[in-house]
SEDO-122310 format. One record per atom (N, C-alpha, C): residue in three letters; x, z, y. Coordinates in pm, whole numbers, padded with zeros to 5 digits, always signed. Layout:
! residues N
ALAXZY ...
***
This chain:
! residues 257
UNK-03373+00564-01563 UNK-03323+00592-01529 UNK-03206+00710-01587 UNK-03156+00728-01656 UNK-03108+00813-01678 UNK-02899+00875-01626 UNK-02896+00981-01606 UNK-02864+01011-01497 UNK-02662+00962-01517 UNK-02634+00917-01627 UNK-02539+00886-01711 UNK-02506+00682-01627 UNK-02677+00692-01628 UNK-02615+00499-01613 UNK-02673+00499-01483 UNK-02688+00592-01386 UNK-02681+00585-01219 UNK-02559+00601-01241 UNK-02495+00738-01291 UNK-02282+00716-01257 UNK-02231+00599-01197 UNK-02303+00551-01354 UNK-02195+00453-01379 UNK-02190+00340-01304 UNK-02384+00288-01222 UNK-02406+00220-01148 UNK-02332+00226-01010 UNK-02351+00379-00982 UNK-02274+00456-00863 UNK-02122+00387-00829 UNK-02061+00424-00916 UNK-01908+00422-00950 UNK-01857+00297-00931 UNK-01963+00149-00979 UNK-01896+00023-00972 UNK-01982-00021-00843 UNK-02048+00015-00770 UNK-02095+00015-00616 UNK-01963+00039-00531 UNK-01939+00140-00533 UNK-01865+00221-00423 UNK-01669+00140-00499 UNK-01658+00111-00643 UNK-01547+00058-00605 UNK-01533-00128-00571 UNK-01656-00110-00555 UNK-01679-00290-00546 UNK-01598-00257-00380 UNK-01675-00199-00264 UNK-01768-00272-00169 UNK-01670-00180-00083 UNK-01595+00001-00113 UNK-01532+00124-00094 UNK-01573+00186+00001 UNK-01731+00188+00064 UNK-01790+00254+00136 UNK-01959+00201+00136 UNK-02055+00286+00068 UNK-02172+00230+00048 UNK-02255+00385+00127 UNK-02360+00352+00189 UNK-02463+00455+00198 UNK-02550+00498+00127 UNK-02540+00659+00104 UNK-02687+00663+00018 UNK-02804+00569-00010 UNK-02882+00549+00119 UNK-03018+00446+00137 UNK-02930+00313+00037 UNK-02905+00306+00103 UNK-02807+00151-00058 UNK-02869+00203-00183 UNK-02788+00284-00173 UNK-02763+00334-00314 UNK-02906+00331-00393 UNK-02960+00426-00314 UNK-03170+00484-00399 UNK-03208+00334-00387 UNK-03213+00242-00300 UNK-03274+00090-00307 UNK-03209+00015-00397 UNK-03053-00012-00396 UNK-03058-00014-00556 UNK-03090+00054-00734 UNK-03070+00138-00749 UNK-03083+00224-00826 UNK-03256+00271-00842 UNK-03339+00223-00767 UNK-03520+00292-00706 UNK-03520+00398-00731 UNK-03463+00564-00731 UNK-03503+00624-00702 UNK-03446+00709-00556 UNK-03469+00844-00553 UNK-03505+00859-00412 UNK-03332+00914-00340 UNK-03364+00963-00269 UNK-03184+00943-00188 UNK-03114+01090-00205 UNK-03299+01230-00256 UNK-03231+01307-00292 UNK-03190+01284-00384 UNK-03232+01264-00492 UNK-03116+01173-00600 UNK-03014+01192-00640 UNK-03029+01078-00546 UNK-02849+01015-00489 UNK-02746+01091-00438 UNK-02809+01154-00392 UNK-02657+01337-00333 UNK-02677+01355-00385 UNK-02704+01422-00520 UNK-02702+01512-00634 UNK-02564+01434-00700 UNK-02603+01299-00746 UNK-02542+01274-00774 UNK-02406+01205-00728 UNK-02395+01236-00593 UNK-02280+01202-00562 UNK-02187+01336-00518 UNK-02304+01402-00520 UNK-02213+01538-00498 UNK-02156+01607-00716 UNK-02191+01567-00743 UNK-02168+01567-00899 UNK-02079+01434-00938 UNK-02064+01340-00897 UNK-01952+01258-00945 UNK-01838+01317-00825 UNK-01837+01393-00716 UNK-01759+01451-00606 UNK-01663+01527-00702 UNK-01739+01625-00763 UNK-01705+01743-00828 UNK-01663+01724-00911 UNK-01632+01545-00988 UNK-01540+01495-01086 UNK-01470+01444-01059 UNK-01407+01434-00976 UNK-01300+01321-00895 UNK-01335+01213-00880 UNK-01515+01143-00890 UNK-01450+01009-00914 UNK-01508+00895-00755 UNK-01537+01061-00712 UNK-01563+00978-00534 UNK-01540+01073-00429 UNK-01595+01004-00330 UNK-01574+01145-00211 UNK-01693+01111-00090 UNK-01792+01225-00127 UNK-01884+01201+00005 UNK-01833+01202+00130 UNK-01861+01117+00232 UNK-01869+01047+00332 UNK-02029+01081+00387 UNK-01986+01127+00525 UNK-02087+01144+00632 UNK-02239+01019+00575 UNK-02346+00986+00550 UNK-02448+00885+00478 UNK-02462+00834+00381 UNK-02293+00905+00281 UNK-02254+00806+00211 UNK-02209+00835+00092 UNK-02104+00753+00051 UNK-01946+00731-00043 UNK-01856+00683-00021 UNK-01721+00695-00054 UNK-01627+00615-00069 UNK-01573+00609-00158 UNK-01477+00495-00171 UNK-01419+00511-00293 UNK-01238+00572-00218 UNK-01208+00675-00390 UNK-01085+00754-00309 UNK-00984+00672-00291 UNK-00959+00542-00329 UNK-00834+00473-00236 UNK-00859+00492-00103 UNK-01022+00458-00067 UNK-01013+00385+00060 UNK-00988+00568+00167 UNK-01031+00637+00060 UNK-00988+00832+00156 UNK-00878+00826+00157 UNK-00787+00779+00071 UNK-00624+00794+00069 UNK-00618+00746+00169 UNK-00633+00589+00207 UNK-00608+00556+00309 UNK-00626+00600+00463 UNK-00779+00656+00491 UNK-00783+00700+00600 UNK-00724+00826+00644 UNK-00638+00877+00543 UNK-00527+01011+00532 UNK-00464+00969+00565 UNK-00386+00831+00574 UNK-00227+00822+00616 UNK-00180+00815+00416 UNK-00186+00831+00347 UNK-00182+00785+00264 UNK-00180+00681+00182 UNK-00096+00579+00106 UNK-00161+00405+00046 UNK-00213+00487-00104 UNK-00336+00488-00122 UNK-00353+00437-00283 UNK-00264+00353-00365 UNK-00247+00402-00495 UNK-00187+00342-00605 UNK-00234+00203-00578 UNK-00124+00102-00682 UNK-00170+00020-00665 UNK-00243-00018-00730 UNK-00311+00056-00864 UNK-00370+00063-00951 UNK-00546+00056-00865 UNK-00516+00158-00818 UNK-00652+00217-00745 UNK-00675+00090-00640 UNK-00599+00028-00605 UNK-00622-00063-00466 UNK-00704-00192-00543 UNK-00576-00231-00654 UNK-00684-00317-00733 UNK-00834-00297-00818 UNK-00860-00176-00853 UNK-01005-00172-00898 UNK-01095-00180-00771 UNK-01044-00172-00616 UNK-01113-00177-00508 UNK-01148-00279-00420 UNK-01268-00308-00394 UNK-01261-00470-00291 UNK-01276-00555-00364 UNK-01274-00541-00485 UNK-01240-00653-00605 UNK-01320-00798-00507 UNK-01486-00806-00505 UNK-01506-00957-00509 UNK-01402-00938-00351 UNK-01399-00842-00232 UNK-01344-00879-00077 UNK-01214-00961-00079 UNK-01183-00936-00125 UNK-01003-00935-00164 UNK-00986-01086-00216 UNK-01063-01087-00355 UNK-01088-01240-00404 UNK-01151-01346-00323 UNK-01239-01268-00233 UNK-01287-01365-00106 UNK-01159-01438+00012 UNK-01150-01301+00048 UNK-01051-01401+00073 UNK-00904-01469+00096 UNK-00856-01429-00057 UNK-00764-01514-00058 UNK-00805-01692-00059 UNK-00857-01699-00118 UNK-00981-01835-00146 UNK-01000-01853+00013 UNK-00999-01845+00135 UNK-00989-01881+00259 UNK-00853-01839+00271 UNK-00824-01732+00242 UNK-00659-01791+00278 UNK-00616-01943+00235 UNK-00586-01954+00142 UNK-00541-02083+00011 UNK-00604-02152+00073 UNK-00736-02185+00165 UNK-00749-02315+00177 UNK-00786-02399+00296 UNK-00651-02291+00309 UNK-00527-02333+00468 UNK-00399-02410+00446 UNK-00391-02430+00314 UNK-00217-02446+00282 UNK-00247-02571+00215 UNK-00146-02651+00256 UNK-00148-02836+00247 UNK-00008-02828+00132 UNK-00060-02900+00089 UNK+00059-02953-00005 UNK+00190-03000+00108 UNK+00298-02927+00092 UNK+00414-02966+00101 UNK+00465-02871+00242 UNK+00415-02790+00233 UNK+00385-02634+00337 UNK+00527-02512+00265 UNK+00589-02505+00292 UNK+00633-02381+00279 UNK+00609-02210+00317 UNK+00538-02121+00268 UNK+00509-02083+00302 UNK+00550-01975+00206 UNK+00497-01815+00321 UNK+00506-01669+00273 UNK+00389-01629+00235 UNK+00362-01538+00127 UNK+00266-01416+00094 UNK+00347-01343+00060 UNK+00344-01226+00119 UNK+00351-01051+00118 UNK+00271-01079-00008 UNK+00342-00933+00040 UNK+00286-00850-00113 UNK+00136-00731-00064 UNK+00101-00688-00174 UNK-00012-00635-00147 UNK-00166-00716-00303 UNK-00272-00576-00271 UNK-00384-00658-00390 UNK-00403-00791-00302 UNK-00468-00805-00161 UNK-00495-00939-00120 UNK-00428-01036-00143 UNK-00271-01028-00107 UNK-00189-01086-00126 UNK-00223-01124-00170 UNK-00178-01106-00365 UNK-00175-01141-00435 UNK-00327-01296-00479 UNK-00398-01156-00398 UNK-00571-01298-00480 UNK-00480-01425-00344 UNK-00410-01434-00267 UNK-00383-01558-00234 UNK-00330-01663-00309 UNK-00240-01632-00390 UNK-00145-01694-00467 UNK-00188-01743-00613 UNK-00301-01649-00653 UNK-00450-01655-00741 UNK-00528-01803-00719 UNK-00525-01805-00579 UNK-00600-01894-00547 UNK-00586-02066-00459 UNK-00415-02059-00505 UNK-00342-02177-00447 UNK-00463-02282-00472 UNK-00449-02416-00418 UNK-00470-02518-00589 UNK-00379-02516-00663 UNK-00466-02549-00751 UNK-00349-02589-00879 UNK-00256-02715-00840 UNK-00297-02860-00759 UNK-00231-02967-00697 UNK-00082-02902-00617 UNK-00145-02784-00582 UNK-00004-02769-00432 UNK+00129-02801-00485 UNK+00156-02870-00417 UNK+00273-02900-00428 UNK+00366-02820-00307 UNK+00480-02724-00280 UNK+00553-02677-00197 UNK+00638-02527-00238 UNK+00666-02458-00115 UNK+00785-02386-00113 UNK+00694-02263-00107 UNK+00709-02120-00201 UNK+00645-02020-00179 UNK+00787-01984-00165 UNK+00757-01853-00093 UNK+00888-01697-00040 UNK+00804-01597-00009 UNK+00852-01502-00078 UNK+00755-01382-00118 UNK+00872-01282-00140 UNK+00808-01120-00072 UNK+00890-01035-00113 UNK+00826-00967-00222 UNK+00770-00988-00336 UNK+00636-00958-00402 UNK+00667-01034-00509 UNK+00737-00943-00645 UNK+00750-01013-00799 UNK+00634-01019-00820 UNK+00494-00953-00770 UNK+00394-00951-00913 UNK+00320-01132-00783 UNK+00321-01177-00660 UNK+00310-01286-00671 UNK+00397-01368-00688 UNK+00583-01345-00717 UNK+00609-01468-00781 UNK+00609-01467-00890 UNK+00585-01395-01017 UNK+00508-01400-01108 UNK+00431-01515-01130 UNK+00319-01432-01048 UNK+00203-01516-01037 UNK+00193-01673-01109 UNK+00249-01724-00939 UNK+00344-01873-00896 UNK+00472-01918-01011 UNK+00464-01878-01060 UNK+00603-01894-01165 UNK+00632-01928-01260 UNK+00509-02028-01297 UNK+00398-02100-01430 UNK+00432-02235-01367 UNK+00375-02254-01229 UNK+00376-02350-01147 UNK+00451-02463-01182 UNK+00485-02610-01165 UNK+00585-02690-01269 UNK+00602-02762-01055 UNK+00505-02758-01000 UNK+00548-02779-00879 UNK+00543-02734-00712 UNK+00566-02580-00771 UNK+00587-02534-00673 UNK+00730-02429-00691 UNK+00846-02420-00553 UNK+00969-02341-00550 UNK+00989-02213-00564 UNK+00978-02080-00636 UNK+00960-02004-00555 UNK+01018-01894-00540 UNK+01041-01895-00447 UNK+01192-01789-00319 UNK+01174-01646-00403 UNK+01267-01584-00407 UNK+01234-01394-00336 UNK+01419-01431-00308 UNK+01374-01275-00237 UNK+01487-01246-00180 UNK+01537-01082-00249 UNK+01657-01091-00233 UNK+01705-00934-00342 UNK+01658-00789-00236 UNK+01727-00668-00283 UNK+01677-00592-00207 UNK+01606-00521-00297 UNK+01556-00350-00247 UNK+01581-00254-00376 UNK+01365-00274-00363 UNK+01372-00255-00548 UNK+01239-00246-00578 UNK+01125-00123-00515 UNK+01054-00116-00527 UNK+00967-00016-00470 UNK+00804-00053-00597 UNK+00819+00053-00703 UNK+00712+00036-00782 UNK+00566-00039-00737 UNK+00505-00062-00869 UNK+00376-00009-00834 UNK+00321-00167-00789 UNK+00356-00208-00623 UNK+00360-00345-00647 UNK+00465-00412-00618 UNK+00601-00346-00649 UNK+00706-00448-00701 UNK+00733-00545-00583 UNK+00801-00460-00459 UNK+00808-00575-00388 UNK+00964-00503-00324 UNK+01052-00642-00265 UNK+01156-00592-00214 UNK+01129-00538-00050 UNK+01266-00482-00037 UNK+01280-00403+00066 UNK+01393-00422+00131 UNK+01413-00348+00252 UNK+01611-00371+00281 UNK+01626-00484+00411 UNK+01773-00424+00398 UNK+01917-00548+00496 UNK+01863-00662+00367 UNK+01871-00658+00284 UNK+01897-00829+00198 UNK+01723-00885+00234 UNK+01709-00849+00190 UNK+01494-00881+00199 UNK+01495-00930+00404 UNK+01516-00863+00482 UNK+01530-00872+00601 UNK+01553-01025+00622 UNK+01714-01053+00620 UNK+01820-01111+00651 UNK+01757-01273+00518 UNK+01722-01220+00431 UNK+01671-01375+00357 UNK+01513-01447+00429 UNK+01466-01304+00473 UNK+01345-01437+00582 UNK+01357-01443+00722 UNK+01475-01392+00775 UNK+01533-01392+00887 UNK+01596-01561+00885 UNK+01664-01588+00766 UNK+01680-01709+00818 UNK+01567-01826+00690 UNK+01438-01785+00710 UNK+01355-01875+00656 UNK+01213-01939+00747 UNK+01276-02032+00779 UNK+01098-02089+00893 UNK+01028-02156+00813 UNK+00917-02045+00750 UNK+00793-02117+00764 UNK+00708-02216+00790 UNK+00581-02244+00782 UNK+00494-02381+00844 UNK+00361-02219+00859 UNK+00349-02164+00718 UNK+00227-02006+00705 UNK+00280-01934+00691 UNK+00234-01809+00725 UNK+00257-01653+00630 UNK+00148-01615+00632 UNK+00105-01542+00496 UNK-00049-01431+00526 UNK+00070-01300+00497 UNK+00032-01185+00553 UNK+00064-01068+00600 UNK-00040-00971+00555 UNK-00017-00904+00447 UNK-00047-00804+00377 UNK-00135-00670+00494 UNK-00193-00593+00506 UNK-00220-00469+00607 UNK-00233-00357+00556 UNK-00194-00260+00628 UNK-00289-00126+00566 UNK-00401-00083+00713 UNK-00370-00128+00785 UNK-00507-00122+00900 UNK-00497-00179+00970 UNK-00616-00233+01049 UNK-00660-00368+01127 UNK-00756-00278+01285 UNK-00682-00219+01362 UNK-00743-00181+01472 UNK-00750-00199+01654 UNK-00804-00224+01703 UNK-00847-00300+01831 UNK-00702-00246+01924 UNK-00677-00101+01923 UNK-00527-00067+01974 UNK-00403-00081+01934 UNK-00413-00058+01809 UNK-00303+00016+01709 UNK-00268-00177+01668 UNK-00324-00214+01698 UNK-00277-00329+01619 UNK-00301-00396+01426 UNK-00189-00384+01435 UNK-00182-00454+01272 UNK-00113-00356+01250 UNK-00135-00218+01195 UNK-00045-00140+01120 UNK-00009-00133+00945 UNK+00090-00059+00906 UNK+00104-00044+00756 UNK+00199+00087+00704 UNK+00182+00075+00565 UNK+00265+00218+00544 UNK+00392+00234+00482 UNK+00467+00102+00489 UNK+00576+00176+00464 UNK+00714+00127+00579 UNK+00763+00212+00668 UNK+00834+00152+00759 UNK+00928+00049+00710 UNK+01016+00066+00647 UNK+01159-00002+00540 UNK+01053-00159+00557 UNK+00953-00159+00492 UNK+00911-00298+00479 UNK+00837-00344+00586 UNK+00849-00298+00708 UNK+00758-00324+00804 UNK+00853-00455+00873 UNK+00980-00361+00847 UNK+01088-00512+00903 UNK+01115-00589+00864 UNK+01077-00564+00725 UNK+01035-00750+00677 UNK+00945-00814+00714 UNK+00857-00720+00781 UNK+00687-00778+00809 UNK+00727-00887+00971 UNK+00814-00785+01030 UNK+00853-00871+01124 UNK+00928-00984+01170 UNK+01051-01036+01083 UNK+01082-01100+01016 UNK+01050-01229+00977 UNK+00916-01247+00894 UNK+00799-01322+00842 UNK+00807-01353+01001 UNK+00723-01289+01085 UNK+00625-01298+01215 UNK+00676-01410+01269 UNK+00856-01342+01319 UNK+00919-01445+01383 UNK+00922-01560+01363 UNK+00987-01582+01219 UNK+00974-01691+01161 UNK+00916-01845+01115 UNK+00768-01820+01110 UNK+00629-01853+01025 UNK+00609-01926+01198 UNK+00576-02039+01199 UNK+00446-02136+01290 UNK+00296-02081+01304 UNK+00280-02043+01183 UNK+00117-01971+01217 UNK+00074-01838+01049 UNK+00087-01698+01135 UNK+00078-01676+01026 UNK-00071-01585+01076 UNK-00073-01557+00962 UNK-00266-01481+00899 UNK-00214-01339+00884 UNK-00307-01236+00935 UNK-00306-01086+00838 UNK-00411-01115+00780 UNK-00426-01015+00651 UNK-00538-01050+00533 UNK-00581-00885+00535 UNK-00730-00879+00569 UNK-00747-00679+00596 UNK-00913-00722+00518 UNK-00931-00688+00408 UNK-01095-00643+00419 UNK-01138-00573+00486 UNK-01269-00532+00424 UNK-01362-00471+00529 UNK-01330-00321+00608 UNK-01249-00248+00478 UNK-01250-00116+00443 UNK-01113-00109+00506 UNK-01019-00137+00597 UNK-00912-00216+00665 UNK-00910-00158+00875 UNK-01055-00265+00851 UNK-01068-00278+00938 UNK-01123-00116+01067 UNK-01076-00149+01170 UNK-01040+00010+01233 UNK-00965+00116+01162 UNK-00874+00083+01117 UNK-00811+00206+01069 UNK-00664+00230+01097 UNK-00614+00296+01123 UNK-00437+00316+01166 UNK-00370+00330+01061 UNK-00267+00273+00989 UNK-00198+00354+00915 UNK-00040+00350+00954 UNK+00007+00414+00942 UNK+00142+00492+00996 UNK+00196+00378+01068 UNK+00200+00385+01039 UNK+00401+00200+01109 UNK+00309+00075+01195 UNK+00310+00074+01314 UNK+00297-00047+01388 UNK+00331-00151+01300 UNK+00323-00312+01249 UNK+00392-00376+01273 UNK+00392-00464+01357 UNK+00272-00484+01474 UNK+00202-00608+01585 UNK+00116-00584+01660 UNK+00099-00673+01713 UNK-00049-00658+01809 UNK-00052-00804+01766 UNK-00214-00764+01817 UNK-00267-00911+01804 UNK-00253-01055+01850 UNK-00136-01039+01991 UNK-00112-01190+02052 UNK+00050-01237+01935 UNK+00086-01184+01856 UNK+00230-01208+01797 UNK+00165-01289+01628 UNK+00059-01260+01616 UNK-00018-01379+01522 UNK-00120-01424+01510 UNK-00108-01534+01449 UNK-00290-01628+01483 UNK-00407-01561+01443 UNK-00422-01513+01359 UNK-00521-01471+01302 UNK-00568-01385+01236 UNK-00686-01321+01197 UNK-00722-01285+01108 UNK-00800-01269+01020 UNK-00794-01280+00835 UNK-00869-01376+00761 UNK-00919-01227+00654 UNK-01081-01238+00722 UNK-01099-01066+00698 UNK-01258-01092+00589 UNK-01334-01021+00506 UNK-01484-01026+00439 UNK-01552-00985+00584 UNK-01576-00909+00685 UNK-01631-00843+00781 UNK-01665-00817+00878 UNK-01776-00837+00928 UNK-01768-00877+01129 UNK-01674-00775+01192 UNK-01569-00767+01213 UNK-01515-00659+01276 UNK-01585-00648+01439 UNK-01571-00514+01452 UNK-01725-00433+01527 UNK-01656-00482+01660 UNK-01719-00458+01780 UNK-01743-00542+01868 UNK-01584-00532+01932 UNK-01473-00379+01944 UNK-01410-00354+02070 UNK-01282-00466+01986 UNK-01323-00474+01804 UNK-01228-00495+01809 UNK-01213-00666+01742 UNK-01317-00708+01727 UNK-01325-00884+01778 UNK-01327-00935+01959 UNK-01359-00842+02014 UNK-01253-00826+02168 UNK-01119-00828+02233 UNK-01113-00759+02100 UNK-00918-00772+02094 UNK-00832-00859+02059 UNK-00877-00874+01939 UNK-00814-01036+01881 UNK-00850-01147+01963 UNK-00961-01174+02108 UNK-01013-01304+02130 UNK-00933-01315+02234 UNK-00908-01189+02306 UNK-00841-01142+02451 UNK-00689-01180+02356 UNK-00664-01182+02314 UNK-00520-01193+02270 UNK-00489-01340+02233 UNK-00591-01394+02191 UNK-00627-01520+02143 UNK-00584-01492+01992 UNK-00578-01531+01913 UNK-00620-01557+01754 UNK-00763-01494+01749 UNK-00710-01584+01660 UNK-00898-01576+01562 UNK-00908-01567+01424 UNK-01075-01487+01436 UNK-01102-01456+01284 UNK-01150-01547+01208 UNK-01125-01544+01128 UNK-01087-01632+01000 UNK-01207-01563+00887 UNK-01369-01595+00862 UNK-01458-01515+00782 UNK-01480-01549+00653 UNK-01439-01467+00577 UNK-01421-01501+00431 UNK-01525-01558+00317 
***
């Protein structure tokens, strides 16, 4: 296999999974671990990924670990299979007649995409992307608050947004997250938008946090809530024992996508 083809396949694997070991790549490519290490070193110099202990990580994951959220475009391309699976698992919980809140983020957007075609109900969202996804559904009432718009994710935030969700009593809510940690709980990147999340939490009968495997064990700059404030976590990977224990002790559940 030519180096260019190996690099293409490595890039695809890293973007799909987020992080991957040298041994796994060597097995997939049918080459030695040393060949993979040379490829990773070259790809890191070209700015395609970052080497980490034992393997490589997508740039979107690395930025998240450093406390900086990756761009919407980078996050959309990362962990695609995981986010799709989480979106389907979340949508399976929704029943017609419900009032549902779908938060902001690339994983939250997948919840909107996965809602059953025959769903009838109300969806409130601070995300203009979620609203646009559902805008053509004839039996879905889409509610969007006012507020300041942040580029990329196209999310509303600010006092108008918080007031809107303080006045909305939802049957179920799905919250995007920047990190989920056994000590810190659920955290995210934007302080102003966390006020919106807390308003949603306070007024929703059931609230599920959405987090792909790359977010488990990570801590973003701003705390949103503890596990005892939400119903459960929907994720594609089995949490580490310390995180699983913290969730269980709080009375929340883990739903595997």
